[in-house]
N, C-alpha and C positions, 0 to 999 in steps of 0.2 A: 186494414179499412180504407175503402177509396175518397176520396175526398174531391170530386168532381162536383155533388150537388151542393157542395160546400162553396164554390171554389164559384160555381157559376149565379147564387144565390150573391154571391160580394157582386160580381163584375153589375148581375143584374141592378146593384143598390148604388154602386155607382155608378153605371150609363145614364137610369131613372132621374137620378140627385141631379147628376153636373148639369150645369149653367153651358157649355156649351160642349161640342163634342168629344166621341174622347175615345184615343185607337188601339190599337189592341194592346202596345206599348205604353200606352200612360197606366192603363185599367189593368197589365202583368207588374206596373209598379209597387200598388194594390193594395194585388192579390198576393203580390210573395212570389211569382212562379216567374217564366218565360214566355215574354209573348206569342210565342206558340204553339205554345197552352192554349194559352188564349183561345189563339186561331180557330182551332180542335173545338173549345168548349163552344164560343160564336156561333160556328160554322153545326155544330148538335141545336143551338137553341135557333138558328137561320130555318133551317129543314124544320122547328116543328112549327113556325109560325111565330118564336114568339120575339126578333130582332127582326135588322132587314138593316143593309148596308146604309150609308150615307152616298149616295153616289153622287164624286168631284168632289165634294167634301171632305172626307175622309169621316173613320168613326161610326158609332150602329148606334138607330133608334126602336126604344121598345117598338112591338108592333099594338100595343095590346095600355088598356091603366096599373099601373101597379095593381090597384083596390082590382080588380078584372083575373091579376094572374095570380093562380092559386101557388102552392110549396107544390104540389103535387104535381100538375102542370109543366114543370121546373124539375118536378125528380126521371117524372119521367121522359121528356128528352134526353137530358142529359145520361140517365142512365139503358136510356133504352129498351127498357120494359113497363109490364103493363103490373100491373102492382106492388108493394111496398114488399122487400124482399130485404133481410135484416139476416136473420140468423136459420145453419144449416145442420145439419147432424151428419156424425160421422159419420163414415162409410158399411165400417166393418164390426159394424159389434157382432158379437161373440154369444150366435143361437145354445149355446148350452150355459153362457149363466143366464140364469134367471131375471135379472133389469133389462141383460141384452136380449132378449126375446119381447120386453114388451117395450122396450123404452122408445123404435119409434114413433108409436102408434102413441103412446103420452106427448111425448113431444113432440110433433107435429101437429095434435090439436094449441096446442098453447101456444109455437109460433105464427101459430096462424091467428088467431086471436091477438096478439098483442101485434103483428102484424094488420093488421084489420085496421087495429086501434090505429097507431102510426100514420096508417093509410085517410085515417077520417084527418087528423088534428093540420096533416100536410094540407087534405083536398079543403079546408076551415079557415087555414093560415093563406094569405095572401104575401105577395111582395107591398103593396103599402104597410100591409103589416110590423112583416117588416124594419120597417123604413120608420116608421115611427115609434122603435124601439130603442132605434140606433139610433132617433134625435132622442128620445129617453137618456138615452146613457149619454151622449156628445154631452145635453147640457148638463149634468148628471155632475159631468170631468171638470165641466166649466164652470160650473155654476153661475151662470146667468150673463154670459157670454154674447155677443149681439151678432158673432157672425151668423149667416144659415148655413142652411143644413150645403147645398149647392157648391157654395164657398169650403166649404169645409170639403168639401169630397173631388171638389177640378183640385185643391192644392196637397190634397192628400196623393189624388193622380199623377199629379206632375213632378212630384220627390221621387 
């Protein structure tokens, strides 16, 4: 399974939460990948109007507020498709088999309904929602730590 979508969300949370511009190298360190992969992802996000490069400074900035940026929009940007596609049917069911003859129409409906529910959930969840859940996780881990979210993000991207 492809991980572009989760890596893009990770990168966008880093960018949105940082108190200074992050480069592809800094983002890659946090995401756990290489800078060229991050540059490919950020290129897709720039084409979709989600990110811009910072001229003369290096780093990226969001073109929308995190609360206005749905996960579905991010998904479409990095996956390059309209609609969520999670499930595929096996290619050659045997028509001599009673199940094989009927599996496509049965599963097509089930799979499409599940994908429609995923589209709805992603369309109603924003980057800000993910950032708030991240803050909750960080607070839970640190139990009352006083370091702001942006400082934690910058520290993570620099290591």
